[in-house]
Each structure stands twice: as C-alpha cells, then as structure tokens.
N, C-alpha and C positions, 0 to 999 in steps of 0.2 A: 503493499500499499503505500502513494507516496501523503508526504506530509501537507500537498495543500499547492494552490497553485499561486503564482507571487509574481508581481508588479516589478519590473528592472527600476531602479533610479536614474540607469542612465539608457538612451535610447542610443543605437547606432546610427551613423553621420549616412546619409543616401538611400535609396531605396533597399528593403530587405529583398533578398535574394534565396529563392527555393531550385536550385537545380539549373537555374538558366537566368538570363538576363530578361528584366520586368524593364522596359521602358518608362521614364517618368509620365505623368499624366498630362505636362504639357505636350508634349511629343504624340502623344494618342490622338489629344482633341485637334491637334495641327494636319492632321489627316482626314478630317471630318470635311464633307462637302459642305458648302456655305447654304444650301437648301435647311438642312440642320439648324441654323441661327433661326430660318421661318418657322421650322415645326415648334421650337421652345417659345419663340414668340405669343402664339398663338395657341398653344394646347392647353394652357393657361384656363382659358376662359371656358372649356369645354368639361373641363374637373369636378365632378359632385359626390358631397360624402355619401358614405352606402347606405345608411340608414335615414331614410325620408322622416323630415320633421315639418310641423306648421311652419311657411306656406310655401312648401316646395313648388315648383313650378313644372307643367308637360308630366305630370305623375300620375297614372291612372290607378285606379282603385283596386290594387293587387289584393286587398282584405277580402274583395267580393268575387274574385274569380274562380270559374268553378274549376276547383282541384281535382274533386272526385270523378270528373267527367273528363278532363285531361288523363288522369291516370287509366281511365277504362280502356278511353283510345291505346294508350301507350301497350297496353296487355294485351289486346286484340289484335295490333299489329304485329306484335312479336308471334302472335298463335298463330298467323294468318298463313297459311300451308302458301298460298298463289303469289306470296309476295319474297318470303321466306329471311329470315331475319340475318341471315350472311349478307344478303343486297342492303337492308335498311343500315347494317352495321358498316358497310362499305362503302364507295363512293360512288358517285352519281355526275349527272351530266355536268360538265364547269356552268351549264346559264342555268342548272337549278335542276331539282327534281322535276321530270316533264308531268305528273298529274297537279304538282300544284300551281306549276305556270300556268295550266288550262283552267284551275280553280281560278286562280285570281284575274286572269284575263275575261270570264265568265263574269265574275263579282263587279268590276271592272266597268266593262259594257253595260249592265245594269244598274247599277247604284250612282256610277261617276260619269257615266256618257264618254268613256275613254274610249278611241278608235284604236284596235288592237288585235293581233292574233299570239295565242301560245306562245310562235317564236321568238315575238317583241321583248318577252318578259323575262330579265336575266335578275336571279336571285342573287341577293348579295348580303353582306355580315353588316345590317345596319344601314339607314339612313345616310348617316356621316359617310360610309365607305362608296354610299351611291351616288352624294356630291362629290367626294374625291376622285374618283373615277371619272364623272363626269367633266369636272373642271380639268384633270391634266389631258383627257381626250379632246375636248372643244377647245382649249386653250393655247396658245404660247404664250411663253415667260414675255412680258412687257405688254399683254393686249389688256384693252380697257375693257371693266366690267357692271353693270349695273346692281346696285345693292340696294334693297329697300334699307330707309335709315329714319327709325330704329329697326333693328334685324335680328334674323337667327344669328347668333355668334358662331355657331357650327358653321354655316355655309360661309360667313365673311374667312372662316379661320381656313377654309378648303381652299378658298380662291386666292387668300395669300400664300399659303403654301406651296401652289401651284404658279406661284409669282407673277399673278394677275394684277393690276393697277385698280383699285377701287373707285369707282363713280357713285356717291353717295345721292341718292334719290330719295328725297323726303315721301314720306305717306301722310295722307289727309283721310277726309272721311269714306272716301270714293276709292281707296288703296294707295298704289303708288302713283305717283305724278307722273305719268308717261312721257305728257308733255314739259316738263322740267329734263326728264333725263335724254328725250331729245335736241333739247335747246342747249346742254350743257355737254353732253358725253355723245354725239351722235356716232362718235368713229368706234362705239364698243362692239365687240365681236359677240356678247353673251348679256341674257340679262335673267336675274335668279329671283322669283316672284313667287308668295304664296298666297293666290289670289282668292282662295276658299277661306282662308281665314289667316290672315296677316297676323305675322307674330312680331311683337308682341302685343299690337296695338287690336288686334282680334277686326279688323275689317275686311270688307269683301270686295274686290276689284271689279269695279262697275262693267259692266257690258261695254259702253263707250272705249272706256280704257282698254279693254280685252282686244276690242278690236284695233285699237291706235297700236298696242303694245307687237299683235302678231304681224299688222300692214310696216311697221317700221325693221321687223327682223327678215321680212322678204325681201323689202326694198334694200338694205345693209348685209344683205347674204349673213345673218346674224343666228345665235342661237336662242334658245328661251328654256331654263332650267324651272318647272314646275313642281314645288316643293308643297305637295298635300297631305300634310302630316297628321290632322287629325280633324278632317272634312266631314268626318261621320257624325261628329259633336255641336250640331247645331242645333241651335232649341227654340228661334222663332223661324217660321216662313220655310219655303221650301228648299232641299236642295240645290246646291247650284251648280249647274254642269263643270267638268272642267274645261281648264283653258287647252290642254290637250285635245279633247272632242271637237270643240272650235276652228280649232286649228287643222285637225283630221289626220294629228299627228306627224308632220312635214317637218316641223322647226321646233317641235317643242318635245322634250326630254323629262319626263313622267317619274317623279319619284316619289313612292309609297312606303309606309310602313306597319309594320305588327306592333311595333312598340306601346303605341298609345290603346290599340283595340283590343290586345291581347296582354301582354306584359312585357317591361323594355330585358330584364334578360336575357330572352328569347332570342336577341340580337339578331333579326330576321327583317329584311326589308326588300323593294325589289324595284326594278328601273323599266320603264317602257321606254324601247329605242325606238326611232326612226328605221323603216326597217331594211333600208340601205347600209345603214352602219351597225349592227346585231352585231356580225361576227367580228368587227373591231372592241365592241365594249366585251365580249365573250372571251377575247385574247386579254385583253385588260386585267377581267377578273380571274383569269387563271392566272397572271402574272401576282397580282393583290394579295391571292389567296384560295387559288386553285378551285374551291367549292364551301358551302357552308354545310354542316352536319346533315347527312341524309336522312336519320331518323326522325329529326326532330322537321325535317320538311315535310316530312310523309305525315307526321302527328295535324300539324296545320292544315295538308291537304282532306284530311278525315273531318277534320272539326269545320273547315268550309262546305265541304261535298253533301255531310249530313244534316246540314243547316241550324248548326249551333253557333257560327259566325255571325250571323242574321240576329238570332235570338239574343245574342249575348251584348251585341250594340247595341238593339232597342232597351235591354234593360239596363244597359249602365249609362245610354244616356238620358231614362228617366233617374238614377241615381244622380248622378250630376247634375240635373236641372234641379233636384230637392238641395242639394250638399250647397249650390251657388248661391239658390234660394235663401239656405240657411244662412250664410256666412253672411251675405248681407243685409239680413234680418240682425244677427249677432253684431257685426260691426256699426249697425244701426243704433243701436242700443249701449253700446259702451266707449265709441270713437266719435260719435256723430260731429264733435266741433272741429276736429283735426281732420278728417277726410271726404273727398267727395267721390263716391262711386260710382263708375260707370257702369252699366247693364253689361252682362257678360250676355253676348248672343251666340257666341260659338267657342270652343276649347278648355280648357281646363285650369282657367286660372281669369280673374278678374283685375282692371286696373282702380286705384285707390289714388287719386288726385290728392296732392298735399297743398298747403298755404304756399305761396310764391319763393316767399324769400328762405324757405327752409332744403334742408340739403338732404337729401334721399338718400346717399352714400354713406352718412354718419349716421341717419337713423337703422339702415341697413346692418351696420357695425354694431350699435346697441341693441338692435333684434338679436342679434348672432349670441351675444354675452349673455343673455336671458333663453338661449334654446331654440330660436327662430331662425328661421331660413326665410328671410325677405329678400326679394331680389330689385334691387333699385332700377327705375326707369333709364336713369342714368347711363349703367351701364352696359347696356342695351344699344345703345347710340356708335352710330359709324363717323359720323363728323358732327352734325348737327349738335347744338346745346339744347337740352328737351327741357319741358318744365317736369318738376320735382313730381314722383309720381313712386309707388309702392307698384309691384305687381305680385299677388298674391292668389297660390296655387288653392285649388277647394277638392280635387280629384280623390286623393288618399286619404283623406281625414274624416270619422264619424264626428257625430255630436259631441261628444264629451270632450273629443281633443282639441275640435274647431273652437270650442267654447274658452277652453283654458289658453290656448293660442291667441285669441282675438285679446282676451283680458291681459295677456303679456303685453301685447302688443299696445292696446291703450295705453298698460303703465308706461313704456318707450316713450310714446307720444305725450303722454301730462309730462313727465320729467322734461322731454326737448321743449315743448310750450315754455315751462318755466324758467328755462336755460334761456329761451330765446326773448322772453320778455323782459329777463333781469338784465341782458347783456345789450 
C-alpha cells in the first residue's frame, strides 16, 4: 500500500514529457484555421444550461410528451420481423430513412402547403445543422446575406461561420421589411427568414412581402432559407401557407424540425431542397455526419404514420394556449406596473416590454441570480438598438412553477424599479 498522494512544492520547467515530445499549446493553436475563430465567436450564443428553468424560450412541454406511446413504438419496431433489428441498428441512406422522408413529405404537403417529393427531403441532425449546411452550400465567403433584426442567433451564427457578410433587415408588424433589404443590400445572395412565426417577435410575414421577397430572389438569382421552426403552434387564425409552397420550391430551401413538436433531445430535423440540388445537399450531409440514427428515424416515422403526431400537436397546441393565458394572467397580477405584455399568437414565448429607460440585459442577469432564465430582447439584436423587453417562455412550465417564477420576476422588477427611482 502507498502512503498517499502528494503534490510537489517544485514544478519542472517546460512541458511535461510522456515518452515523446508534446508541443506547447501555442504551437498547436498556431495550426488552427482562421475559421476556428469564427466558431468561437458565435457558438456562445447557442449554449444553454441542461436543466430548463422558468422562463426558457423555445422549450416544448417535455413533461407532457407521450413517453409510454414512444416506448411501445420502439418495442414494436424491434420485434417487427419485416424490418429486422439488424437494419434498424445499422446504417440507412445518407438522405435519411426513406419511409420517414415519405411521411414528412405527406405531412408538409397537407399541413404546410409545401411543394415537394420525398426525394427532396434530406434528414439532418437538428435545424442548426440544416442551417449550417445550407449556408455553406449556398454562399461563398464574403457574400452578403439578409438576416432579420432581431433574429435567431443560430441562423446568424451559421452564416457568420460560413464567412457571410450580414445585412441586418428590420422587422415590423408585417415581418421582415423586404423593401429595406432591397434598398440597402440589393447585392445579397441569400435571405434567411422565419415567415410564419418570426423569432423573437412572433410576427407573420405579410403576403405582399412574401411575393416581393420571392420576386427579389428571382431577379437577383438569389436564395431564400425558410426557417419554419414552430408554425404548428398558432393560437389565432388559420395556419399560414409556407413560403416554399408559394414559390413552388424553386428558390426556397425549407428547414423544419422535430425539436418543438416532439422533444429537443431527439436532434432530428429536415431540409426540403429544390430538385436540381438534392444530390449536392446529400453529399454535404455525408461529409457533415453521414446520417442520423436509423432507429430514431424509424420511430418518428411510425409516430407520424399511425397518426400520433397530428393528435400530439393538437393536444400541445391546446396546452400551450392555456399556459400562455395562464402566464399573462399571473404576470398581470404580480408585475403589472412594470411589464406591458404583447399577446403571443404563435410560438412558445411571449414578449414583455419594459419601461424605456430600463436595461433588459441587467434584469436578465438579476433574474439568473434567483434561478430564472430570462432572455433580454437586446441579446437577439443583430445591429439595431431595440427597446428594452423580456422574452418569457411558457411551454414547459406547469402552473405552480410558472407562478413561482413570476413572483421571483416581480421581486427582481420591484428591486430594479426602486434602484432606478433612487439613482
């Protein structure tokens, strides 16, 4: 037996050796490509803590996911002799499991008015990978891109990592100001938009602007990426047809995901690619990661084909409608003097506007100290300075947790109001 572990009071000069030469850290860093710095600069905006707390945005109700049904489908698939567990545990086509691509195409045609065939659907490991692949395939370094301002940090990160020059286009009540994009960035090669439910403002791109955007892309020989991340959750009015369907699938690359309608840990999404360019996207998918897990794709296909997805989405839409109303009611009771709520017609979060002279970033940090995750609107700005507001998620929080979070938020706002008055 040894007598313990001790730390020497003296350390050797230079790097430690282990049978061979170990290069100094500086020498290793010097061999990194310049694009590594771009990844480091943008990736921090995509990191989130693992455990969701009030009021994390874009978080679905994983507490209400039908786990028992999912488990039953998994067992049935493994026992299905017509498929064989060996195939399910092996590899599939790089574009994705064919039955799943067929199910997605049917779903998109019926529910979203997308114009596509199964051959145009490419399965990817989350919407972020889809955005990244599209950016790298559609752009050369230095190309100009339209981005909504404020907008989704993941899209901006993918574009910057691809070496794009960002053209920040403001958003108003009718969505992206297409006329402003044409006036200031008419040389752009690509526009990235969330036309059905703009993130983070929740606005819908008007028909006139949709047509203007498509016409601009045709004239400029440019592309459009339609990020359709949560259009299923619309609480007022009829569903809005996809931009891709309006275009006919010629200039629009459509990105959809299962992270909101199922659960984020699944990491499955899809890209609908114009027919002439499907092979190029599949080749890029092979290089980026070859394929997504076959078994998980097969479970999702069964979940869709047996009608569970449609019923689950309808059930979740009702649940989220109740939770958004609940959050508005609770905040109205405890935080009325400081917050002006904007009714959320789509999505899993709502905007709460603050007094004009307040700092939403500071309030976010104060909320973090009491166990809240509050997203300040200023953090989602690309270039434009925005009025102070908080983005509050309601998707994954039942009544008791929501009330507790709202009371903590009210305490933070009360303290900030006193500080603002006294200073």
